N, CA, C, O and CB atoms as a CASP TS submission, in Angstrom:
PFRMAT TS
TARGET T0000
AUTHOR 0000-0000-0000
METHOD Language model
MODEL 1
PARENT N/A
ATOM      1  N   MET     1     -10.157  10.815  -9.915  1.00  0.00           N
ATOM      2  CA  MET     1     -10.995   9.761 -10.430  1.00  0.00           C
ATOM      3  C   MET     1     -10.432   9.196 -11.730  1.00  0.00           C
ATOM      4  O   MET     1     -10.765   8.082 -12.134  1.00  0.00           O
ATOM      5  CB  MET     1     -12.403  10.272 -10.641  1.00  0.00           C
ATOM      6  N   ASN     2      -9.575   9.983 -12.376  1.00  0.00           N
ATOM      7  CA  ASN     2      -8.931   9.473 -13.578  1.00  0.00           C
ATOM      8  C   ASN     2      -8.071   8.260 -13.268  1.00  0.00           C
ATOM      9  O   ASN     2      -8.000   7.323 -14.063  1.00  0.00           O
ATOM     10  CB  ASN     2      -8.090  10.558 -14.229  1.00  0.00           C
ATOM     11  N   GLU     3      -7.415   8.278 -12.107  1.00  0.00           N
ATOM     12  CA  GLU     3      -6.589   7.125 -11.730  1.00  0.00           C
ATOM     13  C   GLU     3      -7.444   5.876 -11.585  1.00  0.00           C
ATOM     14  O   GLU     3      -7.059   4.795 -12.030  1.00  0.00           O
ATOM     15  CB  GLU     3      -5.833   7.402 -10.418  1.00  0.00           C
ATOM     16  N   LEU     4      -8.600   6.030 -10.966  1.00  0.00           N
ATOM     17  CA  LEU     4      -9.496   4.890 -10.786  1.00  0.00           C
ATOM     18  C   LEU     4     -10.004   4.404 -12.146  1.00  0.00           C
ATOM     19  O   LEU     4     -10.096   3.198 -12.376  1.00  0.00           O
ATOM     20  CB  LEU     4     -10.684   5.269  -9.864  1.00  0.00           C
ATOM     21  N   ALA     5     -10.330   5.324 -13.039  1.00  0.00           N
ATOM     22  CA  ALA     5     -10.770   4.940 -14.384  1.00  0.00           C
ATOM     23  C   ALA     5      -9.653   4.213 -15.130  1.00  0.00           C
ATOM     24  O   ALA     5      -9.904   3.224 -15.819  1.00  0.00           O
ATOM     25  CB  ALA     5     -11.220   6.182 -15.181  1.00  0.00           C
ATOM     26  N   ASN     6      -8.425   4.702 -14.992  1.00  0.00           N
ATOM     27  CA  ASN     6      -7.292   4.028 -15.631  1.00  0.00           C
ATOM     28  C   ASN     6      -7.122   2.616 -15.088  1.00  0.00           C
ATOM     29  O   ASN     6      -6.851   1.677 -15.837  1.00  0.00           O
ATOM     30  CB  ASN     6      -6.003   4.831 -15.423  1.00  0.00           C
ATOM     31  N   LEU     7      -7.282   2.480 -13.790  1.00  0.00           N
ATOM     32  CA  LEU     7      -7.170   1.176 -13.151  1.00  0.00           C
ATOM     33  C   LEU     7      -8.241   0.216 -13.668  1.00  0.00           C
ATOM     34  O   LEU     7      -7.950  -0.934 -13.996  1.00  0.00           O
ATOM     35  CB  LEU     7      -7.280   1.318 -11.632  1.00  0.00           C
ATOM     36  N   ILE     8      -9.462   0.694 -13.738  1.00  0.00           N
ATOM     37  CA  ILE     8     -10.553  -0.153 -14.225  1.00  0.00           C
ATOM     38  C   ILE     8     -10.304  -0.553 -15.671  1.00  0.00           C
ATOM     39  O   ILE     8     -10.510  -1.708 -16.044  1.00  0.00           O
ATOM     40  CB  ILE     8     -11.908   0.571 -14.097  1.00  0.00           C
ATOM     41  N   ALA     9      -9.862   0.397 -16.482  1.00  0.00           N
ATOM     42  CA  ALA     9      -9.560   0.098 -17.884  1.00  0.00           C
ATOM     43  C   ALA     9      -8.471  -0.959 -17.980  1.00  0.00           C
ATOM     44  O   ALA     9      -8.563  -1.886 -18.785  1.00  0.00           O
ATOM     45  CB  ALA     9      -9.130   1.372 -18.634  1.00  0.00           C
ATOM     46  N   LYS    10      -7.444  -0.815 -17.157  1.00  0.00           N
ATOM     47  CA  LYS    10      -6.327  -1.761 -17.166  1.00  0.00           C
ATOM     48  C   LYS    10      -6.774  -3.163 -16.741  1.00  0.00           C
ATOM     49  O   LYS    10      -6.406  -4.156 -17.369  1.00  0.00           O
ATOM     50  CB  LYS    10      -5.209  -1.265 -16.241  1.00  0.00           C
ATOM     51  N   LYS    11      -7.556  -3.231 -15.689  1.00  0.00           N
ATOM     52  CA  LYS    11      -7.952  -4.536 -15.141  1.00  0.00           C
ATOM     53  C   LYS    11      -9.031  -5.227 -15.967  1.00  0.00           C
ATOM     54  O   LYS    11      -9.105  -6.456 -15.985  1.00  0.00           O
ATOM     55  CB  LYS    11      -8.442  -4.368 -13.724  1.00  0.00           C
ATOM     56  N   THR    12      -9.868  -4.446 -16.652  1.00  0.00           N
ATOM     57  CA  THR    12     -10.983  -5.051 -17.369  1.00  0.00           C
ATOM     58  C   THR    12     -10.799  -5.094 -18.881  1.00  0.00           C
ATOM     59  O   THR    12     -11.457  -5.873 -19.571  1.00  0.00           O
ATOM     60  CB  THR    12     -12.231  -4.313 -17.053  1.00  0.00           C
ATOM     61  N   GLY    13      -9.896  -4.249 -19.394  1.00  0.00           N
ATOM     62  CA  GLY    13      -9.680  -4.198 -20.830  1.00  0.00           C
ATOM     63  C   GLY    13     -10.650  -3.296 -21.576  1.00  0.00           C
ATOM     64  O   GLY    13     -10.612  -3.231 -22.804  1.00  0.00           O
ATOM     65  N   ILE    14     -11.524  -2.595 -20.848  1.00  0.00           N
ATOM     66  CA  ILE    14     -12.423  -1.655 -21.524  1.00  0.00           C
ATOM     67  C   ILE    14     -11.677  -0.360 -21.803  1.00  0.00           C
ATOM     68  O   ILE    14     -10.682  -0.072 -21.138  1.00  0.00           O
ATOM     69  CB  ILE    14     -13.695  -1.381 -20.670  1.00  0.00           C
ATOM     70  N   PRO    15     -12.132   0.422 -22.766  1.00  0.00           N
ATOM     71  CA  PRO    15     -11.454   1.692 -23.061  1.00  0.00           C
ATOM     72  C   PRO    15     -11.480   2.635 -21.858  1.00  0.00           C
ATOM     73  O   PRO    15     -12.430   2.628 -21.075  1.00  0.00           O
ATOM     74  CB  PRO    15     -12.107   2.375 -24.272  1.00  0.00           C
ATOM     75  N   GLN    16     -10.433   3.443 -21.720  1.00  0.00           N
ATOM     76  CA  GLN    16     -10.317   4.358 -20.587  1.00  0.00           C
ATOM     77  C   GLN    16     -11.502   5.320 -20.536  1.00  0.00           C
ATOM     78  O   GLN    16     -11.999   5.634 -19.454  1.00  0.00           O
ATOM     79  CB  GLN    16      -9.003   5.144 -20.670  1.00  0.00           C
ATOM     80  N   ALA    17     -11.954   5.786 -21.688  1.00  0.00           N
ATOM     81  CA  ALA    17     -13.091   6.716 -21.717  1.00  0.00           C
ATOM     82  C   ALA    17     -14.349   6.054 -21.164  1.00  0.00           C
ATOM     83  O   ALA    17     -15.132   6.689 -20.457  1.00  0.00           O
ATOM     84  CB  ALA    17     -13.345   7.215 -23.155  1.00  0.00           C
ATOM     85  N   THR    18     -14.537   4.791 -21.484  1.00  0.00           N
ATOM     86  CA  THR    18     -15.690   4.049 -20.971  1.00  0.00           C
ATOM     87  C   THR    18     -15.562   3.835 -19.463  1.00  0.00           C
ATOM     88  O   THR    18     -16.541   3.947 -18.725  1.00  0.00           O
ATOM     89  CB  THR    18     -15.826   2.691 -21.694  1.00  0.00           C
ATOM     90  N   ALA    19     -14.361   3.531 -19.022  1.00  0.00           N
ATOM     91  CA  ALA    19     -14.128   3.347 -17.587  1.00  0.00           C
ATOM     92  C   ALA    19     -14.393   4.640 -16.826  1.00  0.00           C
ATOM     93  O   ALA    19     -14.946   4.606 -15.727  1.00  0.00           O
ATOM     94  CB  ALA    19     -12.689   2.870 -17.331  1.00  0.00           C
ATOM     95  N   LEU    20     -14.008   5.774 -17.394  1.00  0.00           N
ATOM     96  CA  LEU    20     -14.246   7.059 -16.740  1.00  0.00           C
ATOM     97  C   LEU    20     -15.740   7.337 -16.617  1.00  0.00           C
ATOM     98  O   LEU    20     -16.199   7.853 -15.598  1.00  0.00           O
ATOM     99  CB  LEU    20     -13.559   8.191 -17.516  1.00  0.00           C
ATOM    100  N   ILE    21     -16.488   6.998 -17.646  1.00  0.00           N
ATOM    101  CA  ILE    21     -17.944   7.143 -17.578  1.00  0.00           C
ATOM    102  C   ILE    21     -18.496   6.260 -16.458  1.00  0.00           C
ATOM    103  O   ILE    21     -19.341   6.694 -15.675  1.00  0.00           O
ATOM    104  CB  ILE    21     -18.604   6.776 -18.941  1.00  0.00           C
ATOM    105  N   ALA    22     -18.017   5.030 -16.390  1.00  0.00           N
ATOM    106  CA  ALA    22     -18.485   4.101 -15.351  1.00  0.00           C
ATOM    107  C   ALA    22     -18.162   4.621 -13.961  1.00  0.00           C
ATOM    108  O   ALA    22     -18.990   4.524 -13.055  1.00  0.00           O
ATOM    109  CB  ALA    22     -17.860   2.718 -15.545  1.00  0.00           C
ATOM    110  N   VAL    23     -16.968   5.172 -13.783  1.00  0.00           N
ATOM    111  CA  VAL    23     -16.581   5.728 -12.481  1.00  0.00           C
ATOM    112  C   VAL    23     -17.502   6.881 -12.117  1.00  0.00           C
ATOM    113  O   VAL    23     -17.977   6.964 -10.985  1.00  0.00           O
ATOM    114  CB  VAL    23     -15.106   6.201 -12.498  1.00  0.00           C
ATOM    115  N   ASN    24     -17.754   7.763 -13.062  1.00  0.00           N
ATOM    116  CA  ASN    24     -18.621   8.907 -12.781  1.00  0.00           C
ATOM    117  C   ASN    24     -20.041   8.476 -12.450  1.00  0.00           C
ATOM    118  O   ASN    24     -20.671   9.052 -11.563  1.00  0.00           O
ATOM    119  CB  ASN    24     -18.638   9.855 -13.965  1.00  0.00           C
ATOM    120  N   VAL    25     -20.556   7.465 -13.157  1.00  0.00           N
ATOM    121  CA  VAL    25     -21.887   6.938 -12.862  1.00  0.00           C
ATOM    122  C   VAL    25     -21.914   6.352 -11.452  1.00  0.00           C
ATOM    123  O   VAL    25     -22.851   6.592 -10.690  1.00  0.00           O
ATOM    124  CB  VAL    25     -22.297   5.867 -13.903  1.00  0.00           C
ATOM    125  N   MET    26     -20.878   5.581 -11.112  1.00  0.00           N
ATOM    126  CA  MET    26     -20.800   4.964  -9.788  1.00  0.00           C
ATOM    127  C   MET    26     -20.738   6.030  -8.690  1.00  0.00           C
ATOM    128  O   MET    26     -21.448   5.941  -7.689  1.00  0.00           O
ATOM    129  CB  MET    26     -19.574   4.039  -9.700  1.00  0.00           C
ATOM    130  N   VAL    27     -19.889   7.027  -8.886  1.00  0.00           N
ATOM    131  CA  VAL    27     -19.738   8.080  -7.883  1.00  0.00           C
ATOM    132  C   VAL    27     -21.049   8.848  -7.711  1.00  0.00           C
ATOM    133  O   VAL    27     -21.465   9.118  -6.585  1.00  0.00           O
ATOM    134  CB  VAL    27     -18.600   9.043  -8.278  1.00  0.00           C
ATOM    135  N   ASP    28     -21.693   9.197  -8.812  1.00  0.00           N
ATOM    136  CA  ASP    28     -22.974   9.906  -8.729  1.00  0.00           C
ATOM    137  C   ASP    28     -24.026   9.061  -8.022  1.00  0.00           C
ATOM    138  O   ASP    28     -24.812   9.577  -7.228  1.00  0.00           O
ATOM    139  CB  ASP    28     -23.466  10.289 -10.129  1.00  0.00           C
ATOM    140  N   PHE    29     -24.040   7.762  -8.311  1.00  0.00           N
ATOM    141  CA  PHE    29     -24.983   6.863  -7.651  1.00  0.00           C
ATOM    142  C   PHE    29     -24.726   6.813  -6.152  1.00  0.00           C
ATOM    143  O   PHE    29     -25.652   6.936  -5.350  1.00  0.00           O
ATOM    144  CB  PHE    29     -24.891   5.455  -8.249  1.00  0.00           C
ATOM    145  N   LEU    30     -23.454   6.632  -5.778  1.00  0.00           N
ATOM    146  CA  LEU    30     -23.124   6.591  -4.353  1.00  0.00           C
ATOM    147  C   LEU    30     -23.522   7.877  -3.658  1.00  0.00           C
ATOM    148  O   LEU    30     -24.094   7.850  -2.568  1.00  0.00           O
ATOM    149  CB  LEU    30     -21.638   6.337  -4.156  1.00  0.00           C
ATOM    150  N   LYS    31     -23.223   8.999  -4.284  1.00  0.00           N
ATOM    151  CA  LYS    31     -23.559  10.291  -3.683  1.00  0.00           C
ATOM    152  C   LYS    31     -25.063  10.443  -3.484  1.00  0.00           C
ATOM    153  O   LYS    31     -25.505  11.048  -2.507  1.00  0.00           O
ATOM    154  CB  LYS    31     -23.032  11.430  -4.552  1.00  0.00           C
ATOM    155  N   SER    32     -25.852   9.893  -4.411  1.00  0.00           N
ATOM    156  CA  SER    32     -27.310  10.023  -4.297  1.00  0.00           C
ATOM    157  C   SER    32     -27.878   9.150  -3.186  1.00  0.00           C
ATOM    158  O   SER    32     -28.957   9.435  -2.668  1.00  0.00           O
ATOM    159  CB  SER    32     -27.973   9.664  -5.617  1.00  0.00           C
ATOM    160  N   LYS    33     -27.171   8.100  -2.819  1.00  0.00           N
ATOM    161  CA  LYS    33     -27.666   7.163  -1.813  1.00  0.00           C
ATOM    162  C   LYS    33     -27.125   7.436  -0.408  1.00  0.00           C
ATOM    163  O   LYS    33     -27.704   6.979   0.578  1.00  0.00           O
ATOM    164  CB  LYS    33     -27.314   5.762  -2.218  1.00  0.00           C
ATOM    165  N   LEU    34     -26.029   8.171  -0.314  1.00  0.00           N
ATOM    166  CA  LEU    34     -25.391   8.407   0.974  1.00  0.00           C
ATOM    167  C   LEU    34     -25.909   9.685   1.622  1.00  0.00           C
ATOM    168  O   LEU    34     -26.362  10.597   0.930  1.00  0.00           O
ATOM    169  CB  LEU    34     -23.878   8.481   0.809  1.00  0.00           C
ATOM    170  N   PRO    35     -25.843   9.751   2.954  1.00  0.00           N
ATOM    171  CA  PRO    35     -26.183  11.011   3.631  1.00  0.00           C
ATOM    172  C   PRO    35     -25.251  12.125   3.129  1.00  0.00           C
ATOM    173  O   PRO    35     -24.089  11.874   2.809  1.00  0.00           O
ATOM    174  CB  PRO    35     -26.072  10.857   5.192  1.00  0.00           C
ATOM    175  N   ALA    36     -25.773  13.346   3.065  1.00  0.00           N
ATOM    176  CA  ALA    36     -25.043  14.486   2.492  1.00  0.00           C
ATOM    177  C   ALA    36     -23.621  14.652   3.028  1.00  0.00           C
ATOM    178  O   ALA    36     -22.704  14.872   2.236  1.00  0.00           O
ATOM    179  CB  ALA    36     -25.808  15.747   2.750  1.00  0.00           C
ATOM    180  N   PRO    37     -23.400  14.556   4.346  1.00  0.00           N
ATOM    181  CA  PRO    37     -22.022  14.749   4.828  1.00  0.00           C
ATOM    182  C   PRO    37     -21.049  13.694   4.299  1.00  0.00           C
ATOM    183  O   PRO    37     -19.885  13.991   4.034  1.00  0.00           O
ATOM    184  CB  PRO    37     -22.002  14.730   6.343  1.00  0.00           C
ATOM    185  N   ILE    38     -21.526  12.491   4.153  1.00  0.00           N
ATOM    186  CA  ILE    38     -20.669  11.416   3.649  1.00  0.00           C
ATOM    187  C   ILE    38     -20.517  11.549   2.135  1.00  0.00           C
ATOM    188  O   ILE    38     -19.423  11.359   1.603  1.00  0.00           O
ATOM    189  CB  ILE    38     -21.251  10.023   4.021  1.00  0.00           C
ATOM    190  N   ALA    39     -21.595  11.869   1.448  1.00  0.00           N
ATOM    191  CA  ALA    39     -21.550  12.032  -0.007  1.00  0.00           C
ATOM    192  C   ALA    39     -20.534  13.091  -0.404  1.00  0.00           C
ATOM    193  O   ALA    39     -19.875  12.961  -1.435  1.00  0.00           O
ATOM    194  CB  ALA    39     -22.934  12.402  -0.551  1.00  0.00           C
ATOM    195  N   ALA    40     -20.402  14.131   0.400  1.00  0.00           N
ATOM    196  CA  ALA    40     -19.456  15.208   0.100  1.00  0.00           C
ATOM    197  C   ALA    40     -18.014  14.714   0.148  1.00  0.00           C
ATOM    198  O   ALA    40     -17.133  15.312  -0.470  1.00  0.00           O
ATOM    199  CB  ALA    40     -19.643  16.364   1.081  1.00  0.00           C
ATOM    200  N   GLU    41     -17.770  13.640   0.870  1.00  0.00           N
ATOM    201  CA  GLU    41     -16.411  13.114   1.015  1.00  0.00           C
ATOM    202  C   GLU    41     -16.028  12.097  -0.059  1.00  0.00           C
ATOM    203  O   GLU    41     -14.856  11.741  -0.178  1.00  0.00           O
ATOM    204  CB  GLU    41     -16.261  12.482   2.366  1.00  0.00           C
ATOM    205  N   VAL    42     -16.984  11.634  -0.829  1.00  0.00           N
ATOM    206  CA  VAL    42     -16.717  10.578  -1.807  1.00  0.00           C
ATOM    207  C   VAL    42     -15.639  10.999  -2.803  1.00  0.00           C
ATOM    208  O   VAL    42     -14.677  10.264  -3.029  1.00  0.00           O
ATOM    209  CB  VAL    42     -18.001  10.209  -2.553  1.00  0.00           C
ATOM    210  N   THR    43     -15.796  12.167  -3.392  1.00  0.00           N
ATOM    211  CA  THR    43     -14.817  12.632  -4.383  1.00  0.00           C
ATOM    212  C   THR    43     -13.449  12.790  -3.744  1.00  0.00           C
ATOM    213  O   THR    43     -12.436  12.435  -4.346  1.00  0.00           O
ATOM    214  CB  THR    43     -15.265  13.965  -5.010  1.00  0.00           C
ATOM    215  N   THR    44     -13.415  13.317  -2.532  1.00  0.00           N
ATOM    216  CA  THR    44     -12.145  13.497  -1.826  1.00  0.00           C
ATOM    217  C   THR    44     -11.473  12.151  -1.583  1.00  0.00           C
ATOM    218  O   THR    44     -10.267  12.006  -1.787  1.00  0.00           O
ATOM    219  CB  THR    44     -12.365  14.230  -0.490  1.00  0.00           C
ATOM    220  N   LEU    45     -12.238  11.192  -1.156  1.00  0.00           N
ATOM    221  CA  LEU    45     -11.674   9.870  -0.896  1.00  0.00           C
ATOM    222  C   LEU    45     -11.115   9.235  -2.164  1.00  0.00           C
ATOM    223  O   LEU    45     -10.066   8.591  -2.128  1.00  0.00           O
ATOM    224  CB  LEU    45     -12.728   8.962  -0.286  1.00  0.00           C
ATOM    225  N   LEU    46     -11.806   9.412  -3.274  1.00  0.00           N
ATOM    226  CA  LEU    46     -11.358   8.803  -4.526  1.00  0.00           C
ATOM    227  C   LEU    46     -10.146   9.499  -5.121  1.00  0.00           C
ATOM    228  O   LEU    46      -9.474   8.941  -5.988  1.00  0.00           O
ATOM    229  CB  LEU    46     -12.477   8.809  -5.527  1.00  0.00           C
ATOM    230  N   SER    47      -9.864  10.701  -4.670  1.00  0.00           N
ATOM    231  CA  SER    47      -8.698  11.410  -5.199  1.00  0.00           C
ATOM    232  C   SER    47      -7.436  11.125  -4.385  1.00  0.00           C
ATOM    233  O   SER    47      -6.352  11.583  -4.744  1.00  0.00           O
ATOM    234  CB  SER    47      -8.965  12.910  -5.225  1.00  0.00           C
ATOM    235  N   ASN    48      -7.568  10.382  -3.308  1.00  0.00           N
ATOM    236  CA  ASN    48      -6.440  10.038  -2.448  1.00  0.00           C
ATOM    237  C   ASN    48      -5.725   8.810  -3.017  1.00  0.00           C
ATOM    238  O   ASN    48      -6.349   7.772  -3.239  1.00  0.00           O
ATOM    239  CB  ASN    48      -6.915   9.775  -0.986  1.00  0.00           C
ATOM    240  N   ASP    49      -4.415   8.932  -3.251  1.00  0.00           N
ATOM    241  CA  ASP    49      -3.649   7.841  -3.864  1.00  0.00           C
ATOM    242  C   ASP    49      -3.734   6.533  -3.078  1.00  0.00           C
ATOM    243  O   ASP    49      -3.794   5.458  -3.675  1.00  0.00           O
ATOM    244  CB  ASP    49      -2.200   8.249  -3.998  1.00  0.00           C
ATOM    245  N   ALA    50      -3.741   6.610  -1.758  1.00  0.00           N
ATOM    246  CA  ALA    50      -3.824   5.393  -0.948  1.00  0.00           C
ATOM    247  C   ALA    50      -5.157   4.691  -1.185  1.00  0.00           C
ATOM    248  O   ALA    50      -5.213   3.463  -1.261  1.00  0.00           O
ATOM    249  CB  ALA    50      -3.650   5.723   0.553  1.00  0.00           C
ATOM    250  N   ASN    51      -6.218   5.466  -1.301  1.00  0.00           N
ATOM    251  CA  ASN    51      -7.524   4.873  -1.553  1.00  0.00           C
ATOM    252  C   ASN    51      -7.600   4.274  -2.948  1.00  0.00           C
ATOM    253  O   ASN    51      -8.235   3.240  -3.150  1.00  0.00           O
ATOM    254  CB  ASN    51      -8.620   5.910  -1.372  1.00  0.00           C
ATOM    255  N   VAL    52      -6.955   4.919  -3.907  1.00  0.00           N
ATOM    256  CA  VAL    52      -6.916   4.366  -5.256  1.00  0.00           C
ATOM    257  C   VAL    52      -6.174   3.033  -5.246  1.00  0.00           C
ATOM    258  O   VAL    52      -6.572   2.098  -5.940  1.00  0.00           O
ATOM    259  CB  VAL    52      -6.244   5.356  -6.236  1.00  0.00           C
ATOM    260  N   GLN    53      -5.097   2.941  -4.463  1.00  0.00           N
ATOM    261  CA  GLN    53      -4.357   1.677  -4.351  1.00  0.00           C
ATOM    262  C   GLN    53      -5.244   0.592  -3.749  1.00  0.00           C
ATOM    263  O   GLN    53      -5.212  -0.555  -4.195  1.00  0.00           O
ATOM    264  CB  GLN    53      -3.086   1.864  -3.491  1.00  0.00           C
ATOM    265  N   GLN    54      -6.035   0.948  -2.741  1.00  0.00           N
ATOM    266  CA  GLN    54      -6.959  -0.025  -2.161  1.00  0.00           C
ATOM    267  C   GLN    54      -7.991  -0.471  -3.190  1.00  0.00           C
ATOM    268  O   GLN    54      -8.349  -1.647  -3.256  1.00  0.00           O
ATOM    269  CB  GLN    54      -7.661   0.567  -0.931  1.00  0.00           C
ATOM    270  N   ALA    55      -8.465   0.479  -3.992  1.00  0.00           N
ATOM    271  CA  ALA    55      -9.426   0.133  -5.042  1.00  0.00           C
ATOM    272  C   ALA    55      -8.790  -0.805  -6.055  1.00  0.00           C
ATOM    273  O   ALA    55      -9.429  -1.742  -6.532  1.00  0.00           O
ATOM    274  CB  ALA    55      -9.947   1.400  -5.745  1.00  0.00           C
ATOM    275  N   GLU    56      -7.518  -0.546  -6.383  1.00  0.00           N
ATOM    276  CA  GLU    56      -6.813  -1.416  -7.325  1.00  0.00           C
ATOM    277  C   GLU    56      -6.748  -2.839  -6.791  1.00  0.00           C
ATOM    278  O   GLU    56      -6.988  -3.793  -7.530  1.00  0.00           O
ATOM    279  CB  GLU    56      -5.396  -0.886  -7.597  1.00  0.00           C
ATOM    280  N   ASN    57      -6.431  -2.981  -5.534  1.00  0.00           N
ATOM    281  CA  ASN    57      -6.368  -4.311  -4.931  1.00  0.00           C
ATOM    282  C   ASN    57      -7.730  -4.995  -4.945  1.00  0.00           C
ATOM    283  O   ASN    57      -7.835  -6.186  -5.236  1.00  0.00           O
ATOM    284  CB  ASN    57      -5.848  -4.219  -3.500  1.00  0.00           C
ATOM    285  N   LEU    58      -8.768  -4.231  -4.629  1.00  0.00           N
ATOM    286  CA  LEU    58     -10.123  -4.781  -4.610  1.00  0.00           C
ATOM    287  C   LEU    58     -10.558  -5.196  -6.007  1.00  0.00           C
ATOM    288  O   LEU    58     -11.062  -6.301  -6.203  1.00  0.00           O
ATOM    289  CB  LEU    58     -11.111  -3.762  -4.030  1.00  0.00           C
ATOM    290  N   ILE    59     -10.364  -4.312  -6.976  1.00  0.00           N
ATOM    291  CA  ILE    59     -10.777  -4.615  -8.341  1.00  0.00           C
ATOM    292  C   ILE    59      -9.978  -5.787  -8.893  1.00  0.00           C
ATOM    293  O   ILE    59     -10.528  -6.662  -9.562  1.00  0.00           O
ATOM    294  CB  ILE    59     -10.609  -3.385  -9.242  1.00  0.00           C
ATOM    295  N   GLY    60      -8.671  -5.802  -8.609  1.00  0.00           N
ATOM    296  CA  GLY    60      -7.842  -6.922  -9.056  1.00  0.00           C
ATOM    297  C   GLY    60      -8.340  -8.239  -8.492  1.00  0.00           C
ATOM    298  O   GLY    60      -8.385  -9.247  -9.197  1.00  0.00           O
ATOM    299  N   GLY    61      -8.711  -8.231  -7.233  1.00  0.00           N
ATOM    300  CA  GLY    61      -9.239  -9.440  -6.608  1.00  0.00           C
ATOM    301  C   GLY    61     -10.571  -9.859  -7.204  1.00  0.00           C
ATOM    302  O   GLY    61     -10.814 -11.045  -7.427  1.00  0.00           O
ATOM    303  N   LEU    62     -11.432  -8.885  -7.462  1.00  0.00           N
ATOM    304  CA  LEU    62     -12.732  -9.197  -8.054  1.00  0.00           C
ATOM    305  C   LEU    62     -12.578  -9.750  -9.464  1.00  0.00           C
ATOM    306  O   LEU    62     -13.233 -10.725  -9.833  1.00  0.00           O
ATOM    307  CB  LEU    62     -13.619  -7.953  -8.075  1.00  0.00           C
ATOM    308  N   VAL    63     -11.710  -9.123 -10.247  1.00  0.00           N
ATOM    309  CA  VAL    63     -11.481  -9.602 -11.615  1.00  0.00           C
ATOM    310  C   VAL    63     -10.902 -11.006 -11.579  1.00  0.00           C
ATOM    311  O   VAL    63     -11.288 -11.859 -12.379  1.00  0.00           O
ATOM    312  CB  VAL    63     -10.536  -8.650 -12.386  1.00  0.00           C
ATOM    313  N   GLY    64      -9.983 -11.249 -10.662  1.00  0.00           N
ATOM    314  CA  GLY    64      -9.411 -12.583 -10.526  1.00  0.00           C
ATOM    315  C   GLY    64     -10.458 -13.630 -10.198  1.00  0.00           C
ATOM    316  O   GLY    64     -10.447 -14.727 -10.756  1.00  0.00           O
ATOM    317  N   GLU    65     -11.360 -13.290  -9.293  1.00  0.00           N
ATOM    318  CA  GLU    65     -12.423 -14.220  -8.931  1.00  0.00           C
ATOM    319  C   GLU    65     -13.372 -14.456 -10.097  1.00  0.00           C
ATOM    320  O   GLU    65     -13.822 -15.581 -10.312  1.00  0.00           O
ATOM    321  CB  GLU    65     -13.195 -13.700  -7.727  1.00  0.00           C
ATOM    322  N   LEU    66     -13.677 -13.409 -10.847  1.00  0.00           N
ATOM    323  CA  LEU    66     -14.540 -13.565 -12.020  1.00  0.00           C
ATOM    324  C   LEU    66     -13.886 -14.461 -13.062  1.00  0.00           C
ATOM    325  O   LEU    66     -14.541 -15.298 -13.682  1.00  0.00           O
ATOM    326  CB  LEU    66     -14.866 -12.200 -12.633  1.00  0.00           C
ATOM    327  N   GLU    67     -12.585 -14.269 -13.241  1.00  0.00           N
ATOM    328  CA  GLU    67     -11.866 -15.097 -14.210  1.00  0.00           C
ATOM    329  C   GLU    67     -11.845 -16.555 -13.775  1.00  0.00           C
ATOM    330  O   GLU    67     -11.964 -17.458 -14.603  1.00  0.00           O
ATOM    331  CB  GLU    67     -10.437 -14.585 -14.394  1.00  0.00           C
ATOM    332  N   LYS    68     -11.691 -16.782 -12.460  1.00  0.00           N
ATOM    333  CA  LYS    68     -11.716 -18.159 -11.955  1.00  0.00           C
ATOM    334  C   LYS    68     -13.076 -18.789 -12.214  1.00  0.00           C
ATOM    335  O   LYS    68     -13.170 -19.935 -12.654  1.00  0.00           O
ATOM    336  CB  LYS    68     -11.388 -18.195 -10.445  1.00  0.00           C
ATOM    337  N   GLY    69     -14.130 -18.024 -11.936  1.00  0.00           N
ATOM    338  CA  GLY    69     -15.482 -18.524 -12.153  1.00  0.00           C
ATOM    339  C   GLY    69     -15.773 -18.809 -13.613  1.00  0.00           C
ATOM    340  O   GLY    69     -16.434 -19.795 -13.940  1.00  0.00           O
ATOM    341  N   ALA    70     -15.283 -17.951 -14.487  1.00  0.00           N
ATOM    342  CA  ALA    70     -15.488 -18.172 -15.926  1.00  0.00           C
ATOM    343  C   ALA    70     -14.718 -19.399 -16.390  1.00  0.00           C
ATOM    344  O   ALA    70     -15.202 -20.154 -17.233  1.00  0.00           O
ATOM    345  CB  ALA    70     -15.052 -16.933 -16.738  1.00  0.00           C
ATOM    346  N   GLY    71     -13.530 -19.602 -15.852  1.00  0.00           N
ATOM    347  CA  GLY    71     -12.735 -20.778 -16.199  1.00  0.00           C
ATOM    348  C   GLY    71     -13.389 -22.067 -15.742  1.00  0.00           C
ATOM    349  O   GLY    71     -13.339 -23.079 -16.441  1.00  0.00           O
ATOM    350  N   ALA    72     -14.000 -22.030 -14.574  1.00  0.00           N
ATOM    351  CA  ALA    72     -14.664 -23.213 -14.035  1.00  0.00           C
ATOM    352  C   ALA    72     -15.891 -23.581 -14.869  1.00  0.00           C
ATOM    353  O   ALA    72     -16.200 -24.762 -15.034  1.00  0.00           O
ATOM    354  CB  ALA    72     -15.069 -22.977 -12.575  1.00  0.00           C
ATOM    355  N   LYS    73     -16.590 -22.574 -15.393  1.00  0.00           N
ATOM    356  CA  LYS    73     -17.788 -22.834 -16.200  1.00  0.00           C
ATOM    357  C   LYS    73     -17.433 -23.419 -17.560  1.00  0.00           C
ATOM    358  O   LYS    73     -18.230 -24.152 -18.146  1.00  0.00           O
ATOM    359  CB  LYS    73     -18.593 -21.549 -16.384  1.00  0.00           C
ATOM    360  N   LYS    74     -16.240 -23.101 -18.069  1.00  0.00           N
ATOM    361  CA  LYS    74     -15.835 -23.590 -19.381  1.00  0.00           C
ATOM    362  C   LYS    74     -15.479 -25.077 -19.361  1.00  0.00           C
ATOM    363  O   LYS    74     -15.528 -25.743 -20.395  1.00  0.00           O
ATOM    364  CB  LYS    74     -14.656 -22.787 -19.887  1.00  0.00           C
ATOM    365  N   LYS    75     -15.124 -25.591 -18.192  1.00  0.00           N
ATOM    366  CA  LYS    75     -14.683 -26.990 -18.087  1.00  0.00           C
ATOM    367  C   LYS    75     -15.804 -27.952 -18.219  1.00  0.00           C
ATOM    368  O   LYS    75     -15.590 -29.163 -18.152  1.00  0.00           O
ATOM    369  CB  LYS    75     -13.993 -27.230 -16.793  1.00  0.00           C
TER
END
């Protein structure tokens, strides 16, 4: 999960410690909402490098879209 926190910090500019807190909050939230067998796999999935790469692509795309939207509002 540290890799995911590092990625979020890199893409958003927030401190790594803050990103790690956000990741842990998100993971705990997901685990509380998912059925037990699936919730047990969340941590495992997030520790897989391929899944972290997918998260990086997703977060990068989301940040890009947010930046586009913010740019459009400034005009």
